Steps between C-alpha positions, in 0.01 A plus 500: 500500500631771732599804293834674566640836383872593519593867541866615490686767305797263449443267206753249635307465825175439311668245274660328799170461686321374188776242452536356850131434571322189354176692454269232358630234736405722795157579357602860430444710190741784419270758343767757421773732619540875543803727533335757726209543740284701262500232232447233769198693634336494157576129455372418850170676431458318169619148584438489880807296607482306826864561586729794411879475542624858496821693548482795740707765320386557141457803274161664438326306781667310784396161632358657817294746296371208292412307815314795656312577178370144462414471872290817472311330217452184711697303244540137618865460395749390763841667484852357529759778525842478330753718678867585536682509837474878518121498442400362840313812613294479180446128563364579844261757348388244241431241770295749697296571187407136451785326314519129582876444491829635365811351344847655480597511131864407549400189694209395280486124449234295328415284806429802718274663241326171415424446869339843532303458177368161614392643831321794342333268250367286787380810680326641191326173423394453861388848597576825324435703812735318734841656566811284512757737644471748784147389584355456845393147409743216542643391165334194354744417219874440461610578857873467411465781245326723755774431752777572247339825395455615859866446589609666174280799593656515845857494365443759229300732725167470319347415837712605794297628794440273796123507454514428125729202547303359793184527292656313208652232723160436651331494158757246380478292822871548567689513830800730477617673820643851478799420725860413406440554130785429261532480122730253326583508130624163384684506167613197298875543451545323168267619223626227266296231681189655342632393159415138589132595497505634143196715430346427842745653753203582725481130590818537703359808672183307593715229656705754696184675622351174626819406682531844661138494617552158655820598682365834623180349637697330778675816616277803464179656379542626149478460127728476197438671168702547182488826306771398254679190376777368726399712801258427788374727776415359841302716744522360851381563850749329731271507801515157667241269348414233753817294531660667200813714518516873569727755330802310632418231248542726196849366420375144544206575270729630224736205539203266464390685184844448348526135595156420361549685171840339454356156572197516271599748228882501512515877523648752741341830601609833644269667751454870572366566851331817626498634853230362731203732561173518689193636317361427155579854386874407508468217247567723201822620665600140576447407134721788383773394743490137388520612134805713574660218699454236228644742245824483698495119493666545163833586666502196732551127435193299401264402778560803725262658752519876449359713782389855424679628810831364366472645152434842650855485636634386162322783321673756718847367412696682232623289210708585196358469150666269248586756232874486570503120482304503172734759342799292605342189349419676172859624470634150570289358218614773262865433588440126464709404802357182651666563836350850514157366396507239775614750764231749392232228522622405849478863615152524350369189676653622828319832450173320432542287813547795734241732343163465674309748284521319168176403333439197282432730204837675542688171518317374192621810316856443621484134392374586152784754470757238604356254249531753219855589605589132484320470166701789349817349642421158349415649161805727500732206561293263282435251779130452420535134404636406842159494679606765749166677480173309469135594471444330835740740670311795349152363583597435863541872567124556488421205728751567781327611817770529770819704527702182544367382162651801325836458673503131408408586139784752465752253646374224272536717191852597603595136570357389167706759311821407681443127464416516131807707421730272699350183353539633146872562479488625140219745568693633798810559282292689245330702774839601644620589152205732445541648845867579426409659165221711657748637752801558274350591162649852518860378494707274282301179491600181321408134502848421632463743791167349611628142451800580717268640770293179497809278467368347177655468158381767249389232254293315762338822622419610145333169414316483833367856467374434148340169604318646805391838357492455122722813479866550431702651782578819307133542399394500866770756588371722220140453617590617851694803374227608256229443760677734740555753222128501413419571864748793516374645172143512632572612856804735486631801307845346449656550161526201263878489548458499880247216483733305271777522758256422782411163344853403402548637147793734458403595145173693460466407131554130562244515783246666267561232236448215752195673646331544161573137407333372818219752545420590141561874535775737611543603864394857415181389327424251782528783754 
């Protein structure tokens, strides 16, 4: 059995790694875990693990210090580095000091780690002195993993000089010209299709990777890797390849990608495209540009090609924030005017459509706020049994991936509210009754006055209100008045008599009597 030691100061990371790896099935033995380099050093000396998975930044002793200490002692352990995106300089130092590979923590998936562990196991069992990565010998095992790691290194800047990259290309027996280099980031538009794969969403990613490799092979030199679920990075050299297309075929290539993915996997993709460069040293820049471009795909319809040069123009445009629209919407909900709510929602969706600087996270926050405003509105007017809001509507917020999805969601919620109220005539009458009371509770308010406003008989309105809400008309009027009085008592310095008049009671003593009956204590004591 190959012995493995896990070293990370985050308990959740250690637990996660222990959970996702089928240790015995792979012929591996987990001999322990450590929360810092010093403890790991002691364990490594005592138990002599074959493989050490270690974080870089840890208290007491870092992962690099652990690596150097064991290398000085000629310890046989092979190191896999766990890193964050901002640790890349440390990763490069670790690789130079003999680490075998690295994995970005936020993109850690079981298949990637299992592949590396299998390769290291094969290497250890075959020859403990033979290097797998960054060796002058040509790799003997798992060529696809070597290739993936090399391109990942090139994109993240772990290896970036012309000589380093040429050396690694030769060692991996790869042909990859340094002319007309471009980076594409291909992102699956609809995250919900991963739900079909249950606990194995990576199966869809494997299928997408295979299709992309097949399509790209006809157009350019290059490779496709995936650093996170739902997103794929293609590194291409568009130099003519025999009878293949040159850079003029880039649009045709992307169209072919879309057609093929739609045909075989029924999914659409958005593609972020960098500028075209010469020289391997520009690949890291191309990757950054493609990442920025695909981030802007959010604001376009599904299946859009987003060029970095175009989003630079968008970024320079001034756009208004949506605070005014949100304040207007909140006021409309408080007032309870359906026409005002609908107009405020229309202004909001128009603002979303024209604003090019919105992020998905911001729109998710706006959508959750709208949902809660609707929820308060529904509860306030006791419309909860009318299926206006559903768990599905709430859950969709977290799965929406395009700006058009959020606009469609807002419109759908608005349509559902309007339709449900119109289809339920009695609920609509009760809603309008409550709305009238909420607006006119300060003045003389009677059942007859409201019935006349709604063109209903007082007896019918009284029975309907009781049937729909479980409350008598006068009890609801009192509830509104006392609710407003409680708010004024807590938030203002108005005298009790002034508050009584403010909520529609001309007599301070009668107001105090009603207040105590409903609240359980006098207005003065409540304050």
